[in-house]
PyMOL Python script that loads the backbone (N, CA, C, O; Angstrom):
from pymol import cmd

cmd.read_pdbstr("""\
ATOM      1  N   MET A   1      36.379 -22.353 -15.411  1.00  0.00           N
ATOM      2  CA  MET A   1      35.061 -22.736 -15.859  1.00  0.00           C
ATOM      3  C   MET A   1      35.037 -24.238 -16.076  1.00  0.00           C
ATOM      4  O   MET A   1      35.880 -24.798 -16.776  1.00  0.00           O
ATOM      5  N   MET A   2      34.071 -24.867 -15.472  1.00  0.00           N
ATOM      6  CA  MET A   2      33.925 -26.307 -15.649  1.00  0.00           C
ATOM      7  C   MET A   2      33.219 -26.607 -16.977  1.00  0.00           C
ATOM      8  O   MET A   2      33.612 -27.515 -17.709  1.00  0.00           O
ATOM      9  N   SER A   3      32.179 -25.835 -17.271  1.00  0.00           N
ATOM     10  CA  SER A   3      31.486 -25.961 -18.549  1.00  0.00           C
ATOM     11  C   SER A   3      30.715 -24.674 -18.817  1.00  0.00           C
ATOM     12  O   SER A   3      30.434 -23.905 -17.898  1.00  0.00           O
ATOM     13  N   GLY A   4      30.381 -24.451 -20.061  1.00  0.00           N
ATOM     14  CA  GLY A   4      29.614 -23.277 -20.434  1.00  0.00           C
ATOM     15  C   GLY A   4      30.494 -22.106 -20.822  1.00  0.00           C
ATOM     16  O   GLY A   4      31.672 -22.269 -21.142  1.00  0.00           O
ATOM     17  N   LYS A   5      29.895 -20.913 -20.787  1.00  0.00           N
ATOM     18  CA  LYS A   5      30.590 -19.705 -21.221  1.00  0.00           C
ATOM     19  C   LYS A   5      30.001 -18.510 -20.489  1.00  0.00           C
ATOM     20  O   LYS A   5      28.787 -18.424 -20.308  1.00  0.00           O
ATOM     21  N   VAL A   6      30.873 -17.576 -20.061  1.00  0.00           N
ATOM     22  CA  VAL A   6      30.422 -16.353 -19.411  1.00  0.00           C
ATOM     23  C   VAL A   6      31.089 -15.135 -20.030  1.00  0.00           C
ATOM     24  O   VAL A   6      32.182 -15.217 -20.590  1.00  0.00           O
ATOM     25  N   LYS A   7      30.409 -14.011 -19.916  1.00  0.00           N
ATOM     26  CA  LYS A   7      30.971 -12.718 -20.290  1.00  0.00           C
ATOM     27  C   LYS A   7      31.289 -12.009 -18.974  1.00  0.00           C
ATOM     28  O   LYS A   7      30.492 -12.032 -18.036  1.00  0.00           O
ATOM     29  N   ILE A   8      32.455 -11.383 -18.917  1.00  0.00           N
ATOM     30  CA  ILE A   8      32.916 -10.745 -17.693  1.00  0.00           C
ATOM     31  C   ILE A   8      33.247  -9.287 -17.972  1.00  0.00           C
ATOM     32  O   ILE A   8      33.898  -8.965 -18.966  1.00  0.00           O
ATOM     33  N   LYS A   9      32.790  -8.407 -17.080  1.00  0.00           N
ATOM     34  CA  LYS A   9      33.197  -7.002 -17.113  1.00  0.00           C
ATOM     35  C   LYS A   9      34.107  -6.777 -15.917  1.00  0.00           C
ATOM     36  O   LYS A   9      33.755  -7.128 -14.791  1.00  0.00           O
ATOM     37  N   THR A  10      35.276  -6.194 -16.156  1.00  0.00           N
ATOM     38  CA  THR A  10      36.205  -5.872 -15.081  1.00  0.00           C
ATOM     39  C   THR A  10      36.873  -4.539 -15.397  1.00  0.00           C
ATOM     40  O   THR A  10      36.554  -3.904 -16.402  1.00  0.00           O
ATOM     41  N   VAL A  11      37.775  -4.128 -14.562  1.00  0.00           N
ATOM     42  CA  VAL A  11      38.487  -2.869 -14.748  1.00  0.00           C
ATOM     43  C   VAL A  11      39.982  -3.150 -14.796  1.00  0.00           C
ATOM     44  O   VAL A  11      40.543  -3.745 -13.877  1.00  0.00           O
ATOM     45  N   ILE A  12      40.627  -2.710 -15.888  1.00  0.00           N
ATOM     46  CA  ILE A  12      42.083  -2.859 -16.048  1.00  0.00           C
ATOM     47  C   ILE A  12      42.644  -1.486 -16.362  1.00  0.00           C
ATOM     48  O   ILE A  12      42.217  -0.837 -17.317  1.00  0.00           O
ATOM     49  N   ASP A  13      43.600  -1.044 -15.559  1.00  0.00           N
ATOM     50  CA  ASP A  13      44.209   0.280 -15.738  1.00  0.00           C
ATOM     51  C   ASP A  13      43.156   1.388 -15.827  1.00  0.00           C
ATOM     52  O   ASP A  13      43.281   2.312 -16.631  1.00  0.00           O
ATOM     53  N   GLY A  14      42.119   1.283 -14.993  1.00  0.00           N
ATOM     54  CA  GLY A  14      41.094   2.313 -14.931  1.00  0.00           C
ATOM     55  C   GLY A  14      40.061   2.273 -16.038  1.00  0.00           C
ATOM     56  O   GLY A  14      39.195   3.146 -16.092  1.00  0.00           O
ATOM     57  N   LYS A  15      40.121   1.284 -16.928  1.00  0.00           N
ATOM     58  CA  LYS A  15      39.180   1.184 -18.046  1.00  0.00           C
ATOM     59  C   LYS A  15      38.342  -0.081 -17.927  1.00  0.00           C
ATOM     60  O   LYS A  15      38.854  -1.139 -17.560  1.00  0.00           O
ATOM     61  N   GLU A  16      37.028   0.030 -18.243  1.00  0.00           N
ATOM     62  CA  GLU A  16      36.171  -1.151 -18.278  1.00  0.00           C
ATOM     63  C   GLU A  16      36.575  -2.040 -19.446  1.00  0.00           C
ATOM     64  O   GLU A  16      36.762  -1.570 -20.569  1.00  0.00           O
ATOM     65  N   VAL A  17      36.704  -3.323 -19.165  1.00  0.00           N
ATOM     66  CA  VAL A  17      37.100  -4.305 -20.175  1.00  0.00           C
ATOM     67  C   VAL A  17      36.120  -5.471 -20.113  1.00  0.00           C
ATOM     68  O   VAL A  17      35.730  -5.905 -19.028  1.00  0.00           O
ATOM     69  N   PHE A  18      35.721  -5.981 -21.288  1.00  0.00           N
ATOM     70  CA  PHE A  18      34.858  -7.150 -21.367  1.00  0.00           C
ATOM     71  C   PHE A  18      35.637  -8.315 -21.968  1.00  0.00           C
ATOM     72  O   PHE A  18      36.325  -8.155 -22.976  1.00  0.00           O
ATOM     73  N   VAL A  19      35.527  -9.481 -21.349  1.00  0.00           N
ATOM     74  CA  VAL A  19      36.155 -10.695 -21.869  1.00  0.00           C
ATOM     75  C   VAL A  19      35.153 -11.836 -21.766  1.00  0.00           C
ATOM     76  O   VAL A  19      34.220 -11.780 -20.964  1.00  0.00           O
ATOM     77  N   GLU A  20      35.344 -12.858 -22.568  1.00  0.00           N
ATOM     78  CA  GLU A  20      34.547 -14.078 -22.478  1.00  0.00           C
ATOM     79  C   GLU A  20      35.475 -15.236 -22.171  1.00  0.00           C
ATOM     80  O   GLU A  20      36.561 -15.343 -22.741  1.00  0.00           O
ATOM     81  N   ILE A  21      35.040 -16.108 -21.263  1.00  0.00           N
ATOM     82  CA  ILE A  21      35.806 -17.321 -20.991  1.00  0.00           C
ATOM     83  C   ILE A  21      34.863 -18.510 -21.051  1.00  0.00           C
ATOM     84  O   ILE A  21      33.661 -18.391 -20.813  1.00  0.00           O
ATOM     85  N   GLY A  22      35.439 -19.660 -21.374  1.00  0.00           N
ATOM     86  CA  GLY A  22      34.653 -20.882 -21.503  1.00  0.00           C
ATOM     87  C   GLY A  22      35.279 -22.035 -20.755  1.00  0.00           C
ATOM     88  O   GLY A  22      36.236 -21.863 -19.999  1.00  0.00           O
ATOM     89  N   ALA A  23      34.728 -23.209 -20.976  1.00  0.00           N
ATOM     90  CA  ALA A  23      35.154 -24.430 -20.289  1.00  0.00           C
ATOM     91  C   ALA A  23      36.660 -24.620 -20.382  1.00  0.00           C
ATOM     92  O   ALA A  23      37.252 -24.491 -21.453  1.00  0.00           O
ATOM     93  N   GLY A  24      37.268 -24.927 -19.245  1.00  0.00           N
ATOM     94  CA  GLY A  24      38.708 -25.188 -19.190  1.00  0.00           C
ATOM     95  C   GLY A  24      39.555 -23.945 -18.976  1.00  0.00           C
ATOM     96  O   GLY A  24      40.766 -24.056 -18.783  1.00  0.00           O
ATOM     97  N   GLU A  25      38.949 -22.763 -19.005  1.00  0.00           N
ATOM     98  CA  GLU A  25      39.703 -21.524 -18.820  1.00  0.00           C
ATOM     99  C   GLU A  25      39.586 -21.037 -17.371  1.00  0.00           C
ATOM    100  O   GLU A  25      38.651 -21.384 -16.649  1.00  0.00           O
ATOM    101  N   VAL A  26      40.570 -20.222 -16.974  1.00  0.00           N
ATOM    102  CA  VAL A  26      40.643 -19.689 -15.618  1.00  0.00           C
ATOM    103  C   VAL A  26      40.861 -18.193 -15.706  1.00  0.00           C
ATOM    104  O   VAL A  26      41.579 -17.719 -16.587  1.00  0.00           O
ATOM    105  N   ILE A  27      40.246 -17.442 -14.800  1.00  0.00           N
ATOM    106  CA  ILE A  27      40.511 -16.007 -14.705  1.00  0.00           C
ATOM    107  C   ILE A  27      40.744 -15.684 -13.238  1.00  0.00           C
ATOM    108  O   ILE A  27      40.056 -16.206 -12.361  1.00  0.00           O
ATOM    109  N   VAL A  28      41.724 -14.817 -12.976  1.00  0.00           N
ATOM    110  CA  VAL A  28      42.093 -14.452 -11.610  1.00  0.00           C
ATOM    111  C   VAL A  28      41.938 -12.937 -11.454  1.00  0.00           C
ATOM    112  O   VAL A  28      42.418 -12.167 -12.286  1.00  0.00           O
ATOM    113  N   PHE A  29      41.270 -12.525 -10.390  1.00  0.00           N
ATOM    114  CA  PHE A  29      41.105 -11.113 -10.089  1.00  0.00           C
ATOM    115  C   PHE A  29      41.897 -10.780  -8.834  1.00  0.00           C
ATOM    116  O   PHE A  29      41.728 -11.436  -7.806  1.00  0.00           O
ATOM    117  N   PRO A  30      42.751  -9.780  -8.901  1.00  0.00           N
ATOM    118  CA  PRO A  30      43.430  -9.345  -7.681  1.00  0.00           C
ATOM    119  C   PRO A  30      42.403  -8.804  -6.674  1.00  0.00           C
ATOM    120  O   PRO A  30      41.270  -8.484  -7.036  1.00  0.00           O
ATOM    121  N   GLU A  31      42.809  -8.712  -5.445  1.00  0.00           N
ATOM    122  CA  GLU A  31      41.943  -8.210  -4.382  1.00  0.00           C
ATOM    123  C   GLU A  31      41.382  -6.822  -4.731  1.00  0.00           C
ATOM    124  O   GLU A  31      42.100  -5.955  -5.229  1.00  0.00           O
ATOM    125  N   ASN A  32      40.108  -6.638  -4.462  1.00  0.00           N
ATOM    126  CA  ASN A  32      39.396  -5.359  -4.626  1.00  0.00           C
ATOM    127  C   ASN A  32      39.250  -4.880  -6.071  1.00  0.00           C
ATOM    128  O   ASN A  32      39.036  -3.689  -6.295  1.00  0.00           O
ATOM    129  N   VAL A  33      39.359  -5.765  -7.043  1.00  0.00           N
ATOM    130  CA  VAL A  33      39.112  -5.394  -8.440  1.00  0.00           C
ATOM    131  C   VAL A  33      37.639  -5.688  -8.745  1.00  0.00           C
ATOM    132  O   VAL A  33      37.210  -6.838  -8.647  1.00  0.00           O
ATOM    133  N   PRO A  34      36.861  -4.664  -9.115  1.00  0.00           N
ATOM    134  CA  PRO A  34      35.442  -4.898  -9.402  1.00  0.00           C
ATOM    135  C   PRO A  34      35.258  -5.772 -10.642  1.00  0.00           C
ATOM    136  O   PRO A  34      36.017  -5.667 -11.606  1.00  0.00           O
ATOM    137  N   HIS A  35      34.243  -6.633 -10.604  1.00  0.00           N
ATOM    138  CA  HIS A  35      33.951  -7.484 -11.759  1.00  0.00           C
ATOM    139  C   HIS A  35      32.500  -7.957 -11.707  1.00  0.00           C
ATOM    140  O   HIS A  35      31.898  -8.047 -10.637  1.00  0.00           O
ATOM    141  N   GLU A  36      31.952  -8.258 -12.886  1.00  0.00           N
ATOM    142  CA  GLU A  36      30.594  -8.780 -13.030  1.00  0.00           C
ATOM    143  C   GLU A  36      30.619  -9.922 -14.039  1.00  0.00           C
ATOM    144  O   GLU A  36      31.427  -9.921 -14.967  1.00  0.00           O
ATOM    145  N   PHE A  37      29.732 -10.895 -13.853  1.00  0.00           N
ATOM    146  CA  PHE A  37      29.629 -12.046 -14.750  1.00  0.00           C
ATOM    147  C   PHE A  37      28.225 -12.165 -15.305  1.00  0.00           C
ATOM    148  O   PHE A  37      27.254 -11.888 -14.601  1.00  0.00           O
ATOM    149  N   TRP A  38      28.106 -12.579 -16.569  1.00  0.00           N
ATOM    150  CA  TRP A  38      26.825 -12.914 -17.188  1.00  0.00           C
ATOM    151  C   TRP A  38      26.985 -14.272 -17.869  1.00  0.00           C
ATOM    152  O   TRP A  38      27.890 -14.454 -18.684  1.00  0.00           O
ATOM    153  N   ALA A  39      26.119 -15.219 -17.541  1.00  0.00           N
ATOM    154  CA  ALA A  39      26.146 -16.533 -18.189  1.00  0.00           C
ATOM    155  C   ALA A  39      25.611 -16.393 -19.607  1.00  0.00           C
ATOM    156  O   ALA A  39      24.517 -15.869 -19.815  1.00  0.00           O
ATOM    157  N   LEU A  40      26.381 -16.860 -20.577  1.00  0.00           N
ATOM    158  CA  LEU A  40      25.965 -16.813 -21.977  1.00  0.00           C
ATOM    159  C   LEU A  40      25.305 -18.113 -22.417  1.00  0.00           C
ATOM    160  O   LEU A  40      24.671 -18.176 -23.471  1.00  0.00           O
ATOM    161  N   GLU A  41      25.461 -19.143 -21.601  1.00  0.00           N
ATOM    162  CA  GLU A  41      24.819 -20.429 -21.829  1.00  0.00           C
ATOM    163  C   GLU A  41      24.800 -21.167 -20.501  1.00  0.00           C
ATOM    164  O   GLU A  41      25.303 -20.652 -19.503  1.00  0.00           O
ATOM    165  N   GLN A  42      24.231 -22.354 -20.472  1.00  0.00           N
ATOM    166  CA  GLN A  42      24.214 -23.157 -19.242  1.00  0.00           C
ATOM    167  C   GLN A  42      25.653 -23.302 -18.751  1.00  0.00           C
ATOM    168  O   GLN A  42      26.517 -23.755 -19.502  1.00  0.00           O
ATOM    169  N   THR A  43      25.916 -22.927 -17.510  1.00  0.00           N
ATOM    170  CA  THR A  43      27.293 -22.801 -17.033  1.00  0.00           C
ATOM    171  C   THR A  43      27.476 -23.435 -15.663  1.00  0.00           C
ATOM    172  O   THR A  43      26.605 -23.337 -14.798  1.00  0.00           O
ATOM    173  N   VAL A  44      28.617 -24.085 -15.477  1.00  0.00           N
ATOM    174  CA  VAL A  44      29.054 -24.561 -14.164  1.00  0.00           C
ATOM    175  C   VAL A  44      30.430 -23.961 -13.938  1.00  0.00           C
ATOM    176  O   VAL A  44      31.349 -24.168 -14.731  1.00  0.00           O
ATOM    177  N   ASP A  45      30.567 -23.202 -12.827  1.00  0.00           N
ATOM    178  CA  ASP A  45      31.878 -22.610 -12.544  1.00  0.00           C
ATOM    179  C   ASP A  45      32.310 -22.941 -11.126  1.00  0.00           C
ATOM    180  O   ASP A  45      31.486 -23.290 -10.281  1.00  0.00           O
ATOM    181  N   LEU A  46      33.587 -22.831 -10.875  1.00  0.00           N
ATOM    182  CA  LEU A  46      34.181 -23.046  -9.561  1.00  0.00           C
ATOM    183  C   LEU A  46      34.744 -21.702  -9.132  1.00  0.00           C
ATOM    184  O   LEU A  46      35.662 -21.179  -9.762  1.00  0.00           O
ATOM    185  N   ASP A  47      34.194 -21.144  -8.060  1.00  0.00           N
ATOM    186  CA  ASP A  47      34.550 -19.812  -7.589  1.00  0.00           C
ATOM    187  C   ASP A  47      35.302 -19.940  -6.272  1.00  0.00           C
ATOM    188  O   ASP A  47      34.731 -20.379  -5.273  1.00  0.00           O
ATOM    189  N   LEU A  48      36.568 -19.563  -6.260  1.00  0.00           N
ATOM    190  CA  LEU A  48      37.394 -19.664  -5.049  1.00  0.00           C
ATOM    191  C   LEU A  48      37.795 -18.284  -4.574  1.00  0.00           C
ATOM    192  O   LEU A  48      38.128 -17.408  -5.372  1.00  0.00           O
ATOM    193  N   HIS A  49      37.761 -18.101  -3.275  1.00  0.00           N
ATOM    194  CA  HIS A  49      38.239 -16.867  -2.648  1.00  0.00           C
ATOM    195  C   HIS A  49      39.345 -17.261  -1.687  1.00  0.00           C
ATOM    196  O   HIS A  49      39.138 -18.083  -0.795  1.00  0.00           O
ATOM    197  N   VAL A  50      40.507 -16.682  -1.866  1.00  0.00           N
ATOM    198  CA  VAL A  50      41.656 -17.054  -1.044  1.00  0.00           C
ATOM    199  C   VAL A  50      42.080 -15.852  -0.205  1.00  0.00           C
ATOM    200  O   VAL A  50      42.339 -14.772  -0.736  1.00  0.00           O
ATOM    201  N   LEU A  51      42.147 -16.046   1.076  1.00  0.00           N
ATOM    202  CA  LEU A  51      42.579 -14.986   1.980  1.00  0.00           C
ATOM    203  C   LEU A  51      44.106 -14.866   1.963  1.00  0.00           C
ATOM    204  O   LEU A  51      44.815 -15.853   1.766  1.00  0.00           O
ATOM    205  N   VAL A  52      44.590 -13.668   2.170  1.00  0.00           N
ATOM    206  CA  VAL A  52      46.024 -13.444   2.266  1.00  0.00           C
ATOM    207  C   VAL A  52      46.504 -13.977   3.602  1.00  0.00           C
ATOM    208  O   VAL A  52      45.945 -13.643   4.647  1.00  0.00           O
ATOM    209  N   ARG A  53      47.545 -14.811   3.571  1.00  0.00           N
ATOM    210  CA  ARG A  53      48.134 -15.313   4.805  1.00  0.00           C
ATOM    211  C   ARG A  53      49.265 -14.386   5.221  1.00  0.00           C
ATOM    212  O   ARG A  53      50.253 -14.232   4.504  1.00  0.00           O
ATOM    213  N   GLU A  54      49.110 -13.777   6.377  1.00  0.00           N
ATOM    214  CA  GLU A  54      50.112 -12.826   6.880  1.00  0.00           C
ATOM    215  C   GLU A  54      51.475 -13.491   7.032  1.00  0.00           C
ATOM    216  O   GLU A  54      52.498 -12.831   6.847  1.00  0.00           O
ATOM    217  N   ASP A  55      51.515 -14.781   7.364  1.00  0.00           N
ATOM    218  CA  ASP A  55      52.799 -15.460   7.564  1.00  0.00           C
ATOM    219  C   ASP A  55      53.530 -15.728   6.242  1.00  0.00           C
ATOM    220  O   ASP A  55      54.682 -16.160   6.258  1.00  0.00           O
ATOM    221  N   TRP A  56      52.881 -15.480   5.105  1.00  0.00           N
ATOM    222  CA  TRP A  56      53.523 -15.663   3.797  1.00  0.00           C
ATOM    223  C   TRP A  56      54.025 -14.358   3.217  1.00  0.00           C
ATOM    224  O   TRP A  56      54.700 -14.362   2.187  1.00  0.00           O
ATOM    225  N   LEU A  57      53.708 -13.228   3.862  1.00  0.00           N
ATOM    226  CA  LEU A  57      54.131 -11.920   3.336  1.00  0.00           C
ATOM    227  C   LEU A  57      55.597 -11.648   3.627  1.00  0.00           C
ATOM    228  O   LEU A  57      56.115 -10.595   3.255  1.00  0.00           O
TER     229      LEU A  57
END
""", "prot")
cmd.dss("prot")
cmd.show_as("cartoon", "prot")
cmd.util.cbc("prot")
cmd.orient("prot")
């Protein structure tokens, strides 16, 4: 998060979990993990999607 604050719903071990993150924090989701975001205030975020490189497996 570059600035602001968001609430996130995700699934961990088959259970819905809610977390909040703010400026300076990072959250990583493994491939195919469902998640939703809600902005709790004016927010700027950096969203990256990284493909798996077969040559690194």
